[in-house]
C-alpha positions in Angstrom: 14.3 16.0 -11.0 12.5 12.9 -10.0 9.0 14.6 -10.8 10.1 15.4 -14.2 11.3 11.8 -15.2 8.0 10.4 -13.3 6.0 13.0 -15.5 7.6 11.9 -18.6 7.2 8.1 -17.7 3.7 9.0 -17.0 3.1 10.6 -20.4 4.6 7.7 -22.2 2.9 4.8 -20.4 -0.6 6.6 -20.5 -0.3 7.4 -24.3 -0.3 11.0 -23.6 -2.7 11.6 -20.8 -1.5 14.5 -19.1 -3.5 14.0 -15.9 -2.2 10.4 -15.5 1.4 12.0 -16.1 0.9 14.6 -13.5 -0.1 12.0 -11.0 2.9 9.9 -11.6 5.3 13.0 -11.6 3.8 13.8 -7.9 4.1 10.3 -6.7 7.7 9.8 -8.0 8.8 13.4 -6.6 7.2 12.4 -3.3 8.5 8.9 -3.2 12.0 10.2 -3.8 11.6 13.0 -1.0 10.5 10.2 1.6 13.7 8.0 0.6 17.4 8.2 0.9 17.8 7.2 -2.5 15.8 7.7 -5.6 12.4 6.3 -5.8 11.6 3.0 -6.6 8.8 1.7 -8.8 6.9 -0.3 -6.1 7.2 3.0 -3.8 5.6 5.0 -6.6 2.9 2.4 -7.3 2.1 2.6 -3.7 1.5 6.3 -3.6 -0.5 6.2 -6.8 -2.9 3.7 -5.1 -3.5 6.3 -2.6 -4.1 9.2 -4.7 -7.7 10.5 -5.6 
């Protein structure tokens, strides 16, 4: 579920860029998987910095 929400947020924030939305979705899902709770924005942004 977090990946879908991240994708939608990325799509909205990027003005419709599917590549950026995909990256945001992957990072949001990953940040949630590595956490006991839902992902936080700082955790997602940290992962985004390390994506190619």
